[in-house]
Steps between C-alpha positions, in 0.01 A plus 500: 500500500445159649217246502459170680224243447425195710251215471413258778517126453180332385403136428715393207688833488813612685531847650711745302667837554644728230640851497632747246674838518567780256730803529478766231696818427392714207499841339183652356462819297208684343445825314161675463414696185213748538287629216259787456167430659652308793569164333819321609713221354739323740744231380701302757780243511642273771804275537564277803722223637338230712611213719255207543545240768317223685318199356401663168737630232829625649777726375558845356289652228439825310160631401404805297169675463336800345170668456306791361213685663267756348240712677255766381324661800262699279349182356546298817699234313825327591695209353794307646709228338779320687730211414783316677718203419784294647789527253738266683517270804737243651218244516503329161172523313345749747301763310259768607309771316195713563286755319220715638272750330240717677235740377345740750199728449382759756336802336496694829861418586620641827191504723424125506133557408320390189575190288831317509597211273821294500593232247819298556665221299799316649716230348776293663684605815457840675598773252630729775824409675535784749506486877121491530476210256719281723220477754209462257281194561575364153875520554486318831271232360731450206791429731301246699345303215461489124134603492490728199235307312721467193426194292744536210805607701542829314648803672177696462261203523353614833245766405238691694242758396352724768215750481383729781230769499393734780303818548595753766225686684510777761417367849452644850456858386776477240771424753539143369480323165298178479594272206305180421674284243504183293791289378564206269814293439579232243805271482592148396423383857148641512283806550431725795217745570528782750250733668639774718449832676753758613469804726787748476593848623786733409825436310861451605556565872172473684347258245261238630370200301250234604443219249268200501507243219329168429652260245392182322764292315407226255747244362485437126339157461676262270820710459713310748519188711283511810303811394185330382232523768703733725277718712547880465696683770347793683673764709426829675770753575515814713784752485562824687782730393599828666787735413650752737 
């Protein structure tokens, strides 16, 4: 993974350019345990060696992680807890840790219709360290700048609570599923509100997803320099995903 950021010169400020890289090689293992009634418990563990370079922390490091996931299809409930920490690094004083817990409720699991509720609490750095996590937006932003919102410098000081609710309905003669939804997020940096709609068809190969979402982000007034009187940000996003 690599990221490069540049800023142009402005009155009183010089132009800058920074870059950072990360190479990671790890081994992950998991074992599912199934119970009567369809419930499943799945613990997992991961160990990896990483090489950081560029203008941020540099050197070799070792991180370890683990998690436990539980799902009960009959009740439409699922729970997932993940944690990861950097146990050693060449850069003196460099520490990193993350913890994520998620609760998922979908009483009609499998068909995408009916109510769906997701509650997520994250603390610190990304709790997953696998290949997909290397390209997550939070990981890339963390390499480019220290923008975690932490005020006390603790490993798990950066916290975020997210809540999303949607309701799937049959559309176009039952060939598609239409899902309007609401979302709310709270962190030390501020709050965000989301209003979205998704149209989907099929699963796996042949799946088609069309998503439209509007978002409003408000800075927390009085909790940091320069935040008082900051106007809210607004954004609209459109995403189309097809699998063949």
